[in-house]
ChimeraX commands (.cxc) that place a marker at each C-alpha (Angstrom):
marker #1 position 90.12,107.33,47.00 radius 0.5
marker #1 position 91.58,104.99,47.95 radius 0.5
marker #1 position 95.02,106.52,48.84 radius 0.5
marker #1 position 92.59,109.00,50.55 radius 0.5
marker #1 position 90.99,107.05,53.31 radius 0.5
marker #1 position 95.13,105.10,53.31 radius 0.5
marker #1 position 96.10,108.58,54.47 radius 0.5
marker #1 position 93.62,109.08,56.74 radius 0.5
marker #1 position 94.50,105.53,58.03 radius 0.5
marker #1 position 97.99,106.68,58.57 radius 0.5
marker #1 position 96.99,109.67,60.19 radius 0.5
marker #1 position 94.64,108.12,63.19 radius 0.5
marker #1 position 96.86,104.95,63.63 radius 0.5
marker #1 position 99.45,107.76,63.81 radius 0.5
marker #1 position 97.30,109.61,66.30 radius 0.5
marker #1 position 96.10,106.81,67.93 radius 0.5
marker #1 position 100.06,105.74,68.96 radius 0.5
marker #1 position 100.94,109.56,70.38 radius 0.5
marker #1 position 97.57,109.40,71.94 radius 0.5
marker #1 position 99.48,106.01,74.28 radius 0.5
marker #1 position 102.93,107.40,74.09 radius 0.5
marker #1 position 101.49,110.40,75.99 radius 0.5
marker #1 position 99.45,108.55,78.64 radius 0.5
marker #1 position 102.34,105.82,78.84 radius 0.5
marker #1 position 104.81,109.63,79.54 radius 0.5
marker #1 position 101.50,110.51,82.09 radius 0.5
marker #1 position 102.05,107.45,83.76 radius 0.5
marker #1 position 105.59,108.00,85.10 radius 0.5
marker #1 position 106.78,105.16,82.50 radius 0.5
marker #1 position 110.69,105.71,83.41 radius 0.5
marker #1 position 112.01,102.35,81.97 radius 0.5
marker #1 position 111.57,99.35,80.35 radius 0.5
marker #1 position 107.75,99.17,78.52 radius 0.5
marker #1 position 107.56,95.63,79.40 radius 0.5
marker #1 position 107.96,96.06,82.66 radius 0.5
marker #1 position 105.62,99.27,82.62 radius 0.5
marker #1 position 102.76,97.23,80.90 radius 0.5
marker #1 position 103.93,93.65,82.63 radius 0.5
marker #1 position 106.26,94.81,85.99 radius 0.5
marker #1 position 108.50,92.17,87.53 radius 0.5
marker #1 position 106.24,90.23,89.31 radius 0.5
marker #1 position 104.08,88.81,85.99 radius 0.5
marker #1 position 107.20,89.02,84.30 radius 0.5
marker #1 position 109.53,86.97,86.00 radius 0.5
marker #1 position 106.52,84.56,87.33 radius 0.5
marker #1 position 106.31,80.83,85.45 radius 0.5
marker #1 position 103.27,78.72,86.13 radius 0.5
marker #1 position 102.85,74.90,85.59 radius 0.5
marker #1 position 100.60,72.21,86.95 radius 0.5
marker #1 position 102.48,69.76,89.41 radius 0.5
marker #1 position 101.40,66.87,90.96 radius 0.5
marker #1 position 101.91,66.62,94.76 radius 0.5
marker #1 position 104.58,69.26,96.93 radius 0.5
marker #1 position 107.19,67.03,97.01 radius 0.5
marker #1 position 110.61,67.94,95.59 radius 0.5
marker #1 position 111.17,64.98,93.08 radius 0.5
marker #1 position 107.61,66.90,91.05 radius 0.5
marker #1 position 108.67,70.21,91.75 radius 0.5
marker #1 position 112.64,70.88,91.20 radius 0.5
marker #1 position 111.61,69.49,87.63 radius 0.5
marker #1 position 108.95,72.20,87.32 radius 0.5
marker #1 position 110.22,74.95,88.93 radius 0.5
marker #1 position 112.81,74.26,86.14 radius 0.5
marker #1 position 109.69,74.32,83.20 radius 0.5
marker #1 position 108.80,76.85,84.55 radius 0.5
marker #1 position 112.00,79.15,84.38 radius 0.5
marker #1 position 111.92,78.35,80.80 radius 0.5
marker #1 position 108.75,79.77,79.85 radius 0.5
marker #1 position 110.12,82.87,82.48 radius 0.5
marker #1 position 113.39,82.96,80.24 radius 0.5
marker #1 position 111.14,82.93,76.69 radius 0.5
marker #1 position 109.68,85.75,78.19 radius 0.5
marker #1 position 111.49,87.89,79.52 radius 0.5
marker #1 position 114.57,87.75,76.27 radius 0.5
marker #1 position 111.18,87.45,73.36 radius 0.5
marker #1 position 113.60,84.10,71.87 radius 0.5
marker #1 position 111.38,80.83,72.16 radius 0.5
marker #1 position 113.94,79.28,70.58 radius 0.5
marker #1 position 115.70,78.86,73.92 radius 0.5
marker #1 position 115.41,75.25,75.15 radius 0.5
marker #1 position 115.59,73.13,78.10 radius 0.5
marker #1 position 118.81,72.00,77.35 radius 0.5
marker #1 position 120.00,75.56,77.62 radius 0.5
marker #1 position 118.79,76.78,80.71 radius 0.5
marker #1 position 119.84,73.63,82.70 radius 0.5
marker #1 position 124.15,73.76,81.03 radius 0.5
marker #1 position 123.90,76.77,83.01 radius 0.5
marker #1 position 122.32,76.10,86.22 radius 0.5
marker #1 position 123.02,72.57,86.14 radius 0.5
marker #1 position 121.49,71.65,88.37 radius 0.5
marker #1 position 121.27,74.28,91.07 radius 0.5
marker #1 position 117.86,75.32,90.47 radius 0.5
marker #1 position 116.53,77.19,93.97 radius 0.5
marker #1 position 119.26,80.17,93.74 radius 0.5
marker #1 position 117.00,81.87,90.75 radius 0.5
marker #1 position 113.29,80.90,93.38 radius 0.5
marker #1 position 112.92,83.81,95.37 radius 0.5
marker #1 position 109.61,82.09,96.47 radius 0.5
marker #1 position 107.03,80.04,95.16 radius 0.5
marker #1 position 103.44,78.84,95.98 radius 0.5
marker #1 position 100.82,76.17,94.77 radius 0.5
marker #1 position 97.50,76.20,94.73 radius 0.5
marker #1 position 95.26,72.45,95.49 radius 0.5
marker #1 position 93.68,72.57,92.56 radius 0.5
marker #1 position 91.02,69.73,94.18 radius 0.5
marker #1 position 91.06,72.44,96.94 radius 0.5
marker #1 position 86.57,71.48,97.02 radius 0.5
marker #1 position 86.67,68.22,96.28 radius 0.5
marker #1 position 87.17,65.76,99.91 radius 0.5
marker #1 position 90.01,63.83,99.42 radius 0.5
marker #1 position 88.97,60.52,98.85 radius 0.5
marker #1 position 91.33,58.02,97.92 radius 0.5
marker #1 position 95.26,57.10,97.20 radius 0.5
marker #1 position 96.00,59.97,94.87 radius 0.5
marker #1 position 94.20,62.69,96.71 radius 0.5
marker #1 position 96.82,62.15,98.92 radius 0.5
marker #1 position 99.13,61.83,97.75 radius 0.5
marker #1 position 99.50,62.94,93.76 radius 0.5
marker #1 position 96.87,65.58,94.24 radius 0.5
marker #1 position 97.54,68.33,91.36 radius 0.5
marker #1 position 98.35,71.32,92.72 radius 0.5
marker #1 position 99.28,75.20,90.38 radius 0.5
marker #1 position 102.67,75.86,91.16 radius 0.5
marker #1 position 103.15,79.52,90.59 radius 0.5
marker #1 position 107.07,80.23,90.61 radius 0.5
marker #1 position 108.58,83.64,91.28 radius 0.5
marker #1 position 112.12,84.24,89.86 radius 0.5
marker #1 position 114.52,86.50,91.26 radius 0.5
marker #1 position 115.39,88.81,88.60 radius 0.5
marker #1 position 118.74,88.99,88.95 radius 0.5
marker #1 position 119.64,86.54,88.73 radius 0.5
marker #1 position 117.19,85.43,85.15 radius 0.5
marker #1 position 119.10,88.25,83.83 radius 0.5
marker #1 position 121.74,87.24,84.46 radius 0.5
marker #1 position 121.08,83.77,82.64 radius 0.5
marker #1 position 120.01,85.58,79.68 radius 0.5
marker #1 position 122.97,87.06,79.20 radius 0.5
marker #1 position 125.18,83.72,79.76 radius 0.5
marker #1 position 122.51,82.26,77.19 radius 0.5
marker #1 position 123.94,85.42,74.55 radius 0.5
marker #1 position 120.78,86.56,75.27 radius 0.5
marker #1 position 119.24,90.22,76.52 radius 0.5
marker #1 position 116.23,90.36,78.80 radius 0.5
marker #1 position 113.08,92.01,76.69 radius 0.5
marker #1 position 113.84,95.46,78.22 radius 0.5
marker #1 position 117.06,95.96,76.42 radius 0.5
marker #1 position 115.36,96.41,73.16 radius 0.5
marker #1 position 114.61,98.99,70.42 radius 0.5
marker #1 position 111.33,98.20,68.55 radius 0.5
marker #1 position 110.53,100.11,65.37 radius 0.5
marker #1 position 106.70,100.41,63.82 radius 0.5
marker #1 position 106.23,101.67,60.07 radius 0.5
marker #1 position 102.51,103.46,60.04 radius 0.5
marker #1 position 100.59,103.32,56.69 radius 0.5
marker #1 position 103.35,106.42,55.15 radius 0.5
marker #1 position 105.95,104.74,55.77 radius 0.5
marker #1 position 107.35,105.73,57.85 radius 0.5
marker #1 position 109.36,103.95,60.67 radius 0.5
marker #1 position 109.16,105.09,64.29 radius 0.5
marker #1 position 111.72,103.78,65.74 radius 0.5
marker #1 position 111.29,103.40,70.20 radius 0.5
marker #1 position 114.41,102.33,72.29 radius 0.5
marker #1 position 114.06,101.13,76.22 radius 0.5
marker #1 position 116.61,102.50,78.39 radius 0.5
marker #1 position 119.04,100.52,79.91 radius 0.5
marker #1 position 119.26,99.93,83.38 radius 0.5
marker #1 position 121.09,101.44,86.76 radius 0.5
marker #1 position 122.47,97.45,86.80 radius 0.5
marker #1 position 124.01,97.32,82.80 radius 0.5
marker link #1:1,2 radius 0.2
marker link #1:2,3 radius 0.2
marker link #1:3,4 radius 0.2
marker link #1:4,5 radius 0.2
marker link #1:5,6 radius 0.2
marker link #1:6,7 radius 0.2
marker link #1:7,8 radius 0.2
marker link #1:8,9 radius 0.2
marker link #1:9,10 radius 0.2
marker link #1:10,11 radius 0.2
marker link #1:11,12 radius 0.2
marker link #1:12,13 radius 0.2
marker link #1:13,14 radius 0.2
marker link #1:14,15 radius 0.2
marker link #1:15,16 radius 0.2
marker link #1:16,17 radius 0.2
marker link #1:17,18 radius 0.2
marker link #1:18,19 radius 0.2
marker link #1:19,20 radius 0.2
marker link #1:20,21 radius 0.2
marker link #1:21,22 radius 0.2
marker link #1:22,23 radius 0.2
marker link #1:23,24 radius 0.2
marker link #1:24,25 radius 0.2
marker link #1:25,26 radius 0.2
marker link #1:26,27 radius 0.2
marker link #1:27,28 radius 0.2
marker link #1:28,29 radius 0.2
marker link #1:29,30 radius 0.2
marker link #1:30,31 radius 0.2
marker link #1:31,32 radius 0.2
marker link #1:32,33 radius 0.2
marker link #1:33,34 radius 0.2
marker link #1:34,35 radius 0.2
marker link #1:35,36 radius 0.2
marker link #1:36,37 radius 0.2
marker link #1:37,38 radius 0.2
marker link #1:38,39 radius 0.2
marker link #1:39,40 radius 0.2
marker link #1:40,41 radius 0.2
marker link #1:41,42 radius 0.2
marker link #1:42,43 radius 0.2
marker link #1:43,44 radius 0.2
marker link #1:44,45 radius 0.2
marker link #1:45,46 radius 0.2
marker link #1:46,47 radius 0.2
marker link #1:47,48 radius 0.2
marker link #1:48,49 radius 0.2
marker link #1:49,50 radius 0.2
marker link #1:50,51 radius 0.2
marker link #1:51,52 radius 0.2
marker link #1:52,53 radius 0.2
marker link #1:53,54 radius 0.2
marker link #1:54,55 radius 0.2
marker link #1:55,56 radius 0.2
marker link #1:56,57 radius 0.2
marker link #1:57,58 radius 0.2
marker link #1:58,59 radius 0.2
marker link #1:59,60 radius 0.2
marker link #1:60,61 radius 0.2
marker link #1:61,62 radius 0.2
marker link #1:62,63 radius 0.2
marker link #1:63,64 radius 0.2
marker link #1:64,65 radius 0.2
marker link #1:65,66 radius 0.2
marker link #1:66,67 radius 0.2
marker link #1:67,68 radius 0.2
marker link #1:68,69 radius 0.2
marker link #1:69,70 radius 0.2
marker link #1:70,71 radius 0.2
marker link #1:71,72 radius 0.2
marker link #1:72,73 radius 0.2
marker link #1:73,74 radius 0.2
marker link #1:74,75 radius 0.2
marker link #1:75,76 radius 0.2
marker link #1:76,77 radius 0.2
marker link #1:77,78 radius 0.2
marker link #1:78,79 radius 0.2
marker link #1:79,80 radius 0.2
marker link #1:80,81 radius 0.2
marker link #1:81,82 radius 0.2
marker link #1:82,83 radius 0.2
marker link #1:83,84 radius 0.2
marker link #1:84,85 radius 0.2
marker link #1:85,86 radius 0.2
marker link #1:86,87 radius 0.2
marker link #1:87,88 radius 0.2
marker link #1:88,89 radius 0.2
marker link #1:89,90 radius 0.2
marker link #1:90,91 radius 0.2
marker link #1:91,92 radius 0.2
marker link #1:92,93 radius 0.2
marker link #1:93,94 radius 0.2
marker link #1:94,95 radius 0.2
marker link #1:95,96 radius 0.2
marker link #1:96,97 radius 0.2
marker link #1:97,98 radius 0.2
marker link #1:98,99 radius 0.2
marker link #1:99,100 radius 0.2
marker link #1:100,101 radius 0.2
marker link #1:101,102 radius 0.2
marker link #1:102,103 radius 0.2
marker link #1:103,104 radius 0.2
marker link #1:104,105 radius 0.2
marker link #1:105,106 radius 0.2
marker link #1:106,107 radius 0.2
marker link #1:107,108 radius 0.2
marker link #1:108,109 radius 0.2
marker link #1:109,110 radius 0.2
marker link #1:110,111 radius 0.2
marker link #1:111,112 radius 0.2
marker link #1:112,113 radius 0.2
marker link #1:113,114 radius 0.2
marker link #1:114,115 radius 0.2
marker link #1:115,116 radius 0.2
marker link #1:116,117 radius 0.2
marker link #1:117,118 radius 0.2
marker link #1:118,119 radius 0.2
marker link #1:119,120 radius 0.2
marker link #1:120,121 radius 0.2
marker link #1:121,122 radius 0.2
marker link #1:122,123 radius 0.2
marker link #1:123,124 radius 0.2
marker link #1:124,125 radius 0.2
marker link #1:125,126 radius 0.2
marker link #1:126,127 radius 0.2
marker link #1:127,128 radius 0.2
marker link #1:128,129 radius 0.2
marker link #1:129,130 radius 0.2
marker link #1:130,131 radius 0.2
marker link #1:131,132 radius 0.2
marker link #1:132,133 radius 0.2
marker link #1:133,134 radius 0.2
marker link #1:134,135 radius 0.2
marker link #1:135,136 radius 0.2
marker link #1:136,137 radius 0.2
marker link #1:137,138 radius 0.2
marker link #1:138,139 radius 0.2
marker link #1:139,140 radius 0.2
marker link #1:140,141 radius 0.2
marker link #1:141,142 radius 0.2
marker link #1:142,143 radius 0.2
marker link #1:143,144 radius 0.2
marker link #1:144,145 radius 0.2
marker link #1:145,146 radius 0.2
marker link #1:146,147 radius 0.2
marker link #1:147,148 radius 0.2
marker link #1:148,149 radius 0.2
marker link #1:149,150 radius 0.2
marker link #1:150,151 radius 0.2
marker link #1:151,152 radius 0.2
marker link #1:152,153 radius 0.2
marker link #1:153,154 radius 0.2
marker link #1:154,155 radius 0.2
marker link #1:155,156 radius 0.2
marker link #1:156,157 radius 0.2
marker link #1:157,158 radius 0.2
marker link #1:158,159 radius 0.2
marker link #1:159,160 radius 0.2
marker link #1:160,161 radius 0.2
marker link #1:161,162 radius 0.2
marker link #1:162,163 radius 0.2
marker link #1:163,164 radius 0.2
marker link #1:164,165 radius 0.2
marker link #1:165,166 radius 0.2
marker link #1:166,167 radius 0.2
marker link #1:167,168 radius 0.2
marker link #1:168,169 radius 0.2
view
């Protein structure tokens, strides 16, 4: 009896996976699955908290956010700050497309020294996708969108999905 239940479970998983893939195709999928679900704006955006709006606090925050983006885009969480610095060499601004900060205390009136100079901000940094991808290639990694992945159903069948390479590779 458990085999019958398991068999139906595999069938249901297969049908659900097929339905998801058909929905993706119907929605106009034509590239990376990661980019399809997240979009470049989310995939290449990093967020961190920074104190103040001065360069001496922003520049290290840009590096922290770039490290997070590199991990997210590559899927490799072994990338370190030293790996990033070995490529960036202090030229972090070349990787930044744009950024914006949001005053975490915007509704609280400025009332002391901390309120004037060292107020905390949520910093969102959008990085240039082509620069981040080049940085990853320099580190011997590739963007997640150029990966194959496999799914095994309950029957032991292996399904392989290959994401197409972008035109610039």
